[in-house]
N, C-alpha and C positions, 0 to 999 in steps of 0.2 A: 415784570409786571406783577404787582400785588393783586392777588385774586383769592377767592375762596378755595378751600380744599374740595375737589369735585369727585363725587361718587356717582357713577352710573349704575342704576339698578333696573333690571327688566326680567320678565319671565318669557320663556321661549319654548316652542315645540322642538322636537328633535331635528326637524329640518330648518331650524333657524327662523321661524315665523313668530311674530309677536301679536298677530291679529288675524282676522278673516279678510278675504278678498273683497267682500261686500261691505266691509267696515262695521259690521255688527259687532257688539261687544263679545269678547271671548275670555272667559275666566280660565287662566292657565295655572296660576299658583294654587297649591293645595293649602290646607289649614296651617301646616307647619311653616310654610313659606310666608303666608299672610302675617303670622305672628312675628316672624323675622323682619318683614318689611315695615310693620308698624313700630317696632322697637327701633329700627334704623331711622325712620322718620322722626321719632321723638328725640333722637340724638343730634339732628340737623337743625340749622338755623332757617333753612328755606328748602322748598321743593319746587323744581322747575319742570314744566311740560310745554309742548307746543300746542297751538290752536287745534291741530288735527286730533290730538288726544282728547281735548275738551269736547269737540264736536262729536267724536265717535263714542266716547265712553262716559262723558259727563261725570268725571271723578270728583269726589269731595276733597281729596288730598289733605285729609285730616288724620289725626291719630285716634284710634278707637280705644276706649277705656277697657274694652274686652281683652285687649292684649297688653295694655300699659296702664298700670294703676294710677300713677300720677302723670297722666297724659298732658302734653303741651303741644299746641298746634303751631308748626313753623309757618313762616311767610310762604304764601303760594305765589310763584312767579310764572306768568303765562306769556309765552312768545306769540304775539298776535299782530303781525305787520299791518294788517288792514282792519284791525279791530272788529273781528267777527264774533267775539264772545257773546252769546245770547244773554239777555238781561236776566233770564230765569235759570241760568247755569248754576250748578252747585258751587262753583268757585266764586260766584257773585254774592253768596250768602254771608252773613255776618259772623259765622262760627269761627272764622280765622281771617287774618288780613290777607289781601290779595294785591299784587302788583302786576299790572298788565303792561307789557313792553311792546311798543309799536313803532312804526316808522312814519305814521301819518298824522298823529295829533297828540295833544298833551292836555290833560285835565284831570280833575279829581271828582269822584262821584260817590258820596257816602263812604262805605267801608272799602271801596276800591280806589286805588291810586293808579294813574296811568302816566307813563313817561315815554318820551320819544328817545329812541336810541338807534341812530342810523338814518340814512337818507334814501337808501335803495329799496329793493324788494325784500331784503332780509334784515333782521335785527343784527347790529354789530356786536357779536358775542364778546370779543375782547374788551370793548368799551363797557359793555354791560357787566362783565366780571369785575372791572375796576369800580363801577358804581355800587355794586352789591357789597364789595369789600369795605368801601367807605361807609356804608350803612350798617356795618357790623355783622354782615353775613360771612362767617368764617368757614362754615361747613355747608356745602350745597349738595343736595341729592337731585340727580337728573333722572326722571322716570319716563322720558319719551316725548314724542314717538320716534319712529324710525329715522326720519331726516334730522331731527334734533340730536339724537345719539350720534349719527354719522358726522354731523358738523362739529360736535365737541371732540370726537376722536380725531377727525381730520385736522383740526386746528391745534391739537396737542394740549387741550384744556382738561384732560382727565388724569386723576391720580389713582383711582381704583375703579374696577368694574365688576359687578356681581350679576351673574346670569343664572336664574333658576330654570332648569330644563325639565319639562314634564314629559312623560312617556306617550306622546301623541305626535302624529304627523298631520300637517294642515294642507300642504300642497302649494302649487305655483299660483302666482297672482296675489298672494297675501303679502302684507308688509314684512320685510325682514328686519333683523336686528340693526344692520348697518344700511341705512337708506341713501347712500351716496354712491354714484357710479364711479368706478375706477377705470382708467384707460390703459394701465400697464403695471409692470412690476414695481415701478417707482411709487405707485399709489398704495401699495400694501402697507398696512399698519400692523406692526408686530407687537404681540403681547406676551407676557410671561405668566405661567400658571403658578399662582401662589398656593392654592389649596383647592381640593375637590372633596365634597362630603355629601353623604346621603341625607336627604331631607324628605321624610315620608316616602312617597312613591317616586320621587324625582331626585335630581342631583343639583347641588349649588356649586357653580364654578366661580372662583375668585381670581381675578386677573389684575395685573398691573402693566402699564405701558413698558415696553422694552427700552424705549428712549423717548425723550420729549422732543416734539417737533419745533 
């Protein structure tokens, strides 16, 4: 299957949590990691998140000129099966193009384009990867949330994974990095550590899949 080169990027607590249990926004990245993230965004053709991230964090998913002098905003791709993206969400603004991927409808509205991809409760990720590739998206950055990261890993659609670990503990009930339940040893996804480096008061872990599923 022809698809974009996929990089998962996330920030985590030491106990593997990427947010709070009550879904309030939680800033985990430090300033050094924020600069790294924005430079990586600038290198990618598109950034993908799920509707849960949009509703919880209301991210802009743009590149800040504070970190990148010649900033360019990649396409924002939102997985939103039932089209719950609020009209006043940051991703609906005209500072960058947005593609909302749903299973329920298909239309265009101003700066936002909406496509149908899949007939069930979830977007068909394999089909979407082909669509994005045909649209010229060769490098895709996946920023979450938990279930989206889990689905990409489970389906073997990941080429690299970058996790910034901050020196904090969040506790049970909060969303984890990998938001898919496993039933046994056959569900384990093995990764190889390519690099670990200090980044301010935290650490950046660079992983690659041990094998493609």
